[in-house]
N, C-alpha and C positions, 0 to 999 in steps of 0.2 A: 794681108789680114782681112778676113771676111767682114762685110758690112753687117752690123748688128741692127736688127729691127728696132724701131723706136718703140719704147714701151707704151702701152695704152694707159689710160687714166687710172684704171684699177691697179695696175702694177706700180704706177708712180705713187699712188696713195699708200699701197702696202709698203713700198720702200721708204716712204717718208715716215710712216708710223714706226717701222722697224728702227730707223735712224733716231727718231725721237726717243724711243725706249732706251736704246743703247747710250745715247747722250745723257739722258736723265740718270741712268744707272751709273755711268762712269763719274758724273759730277757728284752724286751722292756717295759713292764708294771712296772717292778721293777725299771728300770732305769729312766723312764720318768713319770710314773703314768698312771693309767688306762685311765683316761679321756683325756689325752694328746696324746694318741696313737690311730691311726685309724686302721680299719681292713685292709685297703690298705697297711699301714706301716708294719703290721704283714705279709701280703702276700708277700710283697717285700723282707722282711728279710728272710722269709722261701723259697723264690724263687719259689712261686706258684702263680697262678691267684686267684683273690678273689672268683671266681666260685669254684675252687678246695677247698679253705679254707672253704666255706660254705657247700661243699659236706661232709666235715668231722665234722664241728661244726655248730650247728644251730644258734648260737648267739655269740656276742663278749664275753659275760660273760662266756659262755661255754668253751672258750679258756683257762680260768684260772682253771676251774674244769674239766680238760681233762680226769680224771680217774673215772668219775661218774658211767659209766656203769660197769666198772671193780669192783668198790666198791660194787655195788648192787649184782653182780654175786658172789663175794667173800663172802659176808654176807650170801647169800642164800646157797652157797656151804658149808659154815661152819656149818650150821644147817642140811642141807639135807644129807651131806656126812660124818657126824660125825661117829666115830667108834661105832660099836654095843655096847650097854650098857652105852654109854656116854650120859648124859642128855644135854638138850639144853643150859642151863646156863653154864655148863662146856665147851661145844663146843664154845660158844661165848667168854668165858674167854680165851681159847686157841687161838682163832682168835685174840683177843685183844692183847695178849702177843706177838704173832707172827708178827702182822702187825701194830698195833697202837703204841706200845712202840718205835719202830724204828723211826716212823714219829715224835713223840713228841720230841725225842732226836736229830733229824736232825738239824744241825746248820742253815739251810736255812728256817726253820719253822718260826722264828721270823719275818723275812722280808716278808714272804708270808702272815702271819697273819696280819701284819701291813697294807699290801696292801689291803687285804679283809676288815678289820675293818675300814680303812680310806676311803673306796669307797662305798657310799650308794647302788649303783646298785649291787655290788658284795656281800655286806652283805645280801641284799634281796634275791639274787639268792642262796646264801649259805643256808639261812633259808628255802627257798622252797625246795632245794635239800635235806636238812636234813629231812624235813617232808616226801618227797618221799621215802627216804631210810627207815625211820621209818615205813611208811605204808607198804612198800614191805616186810621188815623184819617181821613185825607183822603178815602179811598174811602167810609167809613161816612158821613161828613158829606155827601158828594155824593149817596149813595143816599137819605139822609133828606130832602135838599132837591130831589130829582128832577133832578139834574144829571149830566153825563157823569162817569165815574169819575176821569178825569184833569183835572177842572176846576181851573184854577190858583188860583182864589179859595179853594176848599175845601182844596187842598193848603197854601196859605199860612196859612189859619186853623189847620190842624192843626199846622203847624210853630211858629207863634207860641204856641199853647196849650202845646205841649210844651217851650217854652223857660222857662215859668214856674218850674219847680223851680230851674233854674240862676239865674234872676233873683232868687229869694227867698233863696238861700244867702248867709249872712253878714249879712243885713239885720236891723236891730233888731226890726222888726215884720213877719214874713213874711206874716201875714194881710192887713195893709194893702197890702203889695206885690202880693199876688194881686189884691186889689180894684182897685188902680191899673192893673195890666196889663189886666184884663178890662174896666174902664171905657174904657180906650184902644181896645180891640178893638171895643167896642160903639159908642162915640161919636166915635172919631177923635181926632186931636190938637187940643187947644184952645189 
């Protein structure tokens, strides 16, 4: 994995401001509901102007899904930076075990999921975001395998892999569920 340069002071301040805004937004949304909180309320809670808020987040819905770009980058890195000899499916399995299992077992997940599922605008945003992730991941998989960017097998693999968090939710053993799903992707139905 390539070494990342250490971010400078300005980048650290921007990241801290972005995180403060996202944290303030989620706290307010969970406490009062998405529709009852204004962007101005979030800006005030985070002690920033609304201009600053919109410099970091393009929409109110994006405040809830503040890690969208990180998720895309991590998915791409899981495929592109996999160890030599490791297949794409195995790389996605390792990524799921490392990143998704902890999210599924996070005690805050239930309230977050309730917020999203109970708010039509957030459900729609989440669905569009999921499709963007699936399209981006499918393209990366195709590139890595030397296939056309719109290869249907690569698109299907991306979509199946991105369903893993939903399939693990509420399961007694999320880790075993991840293993089962990726075994199915690797070996087919037995």
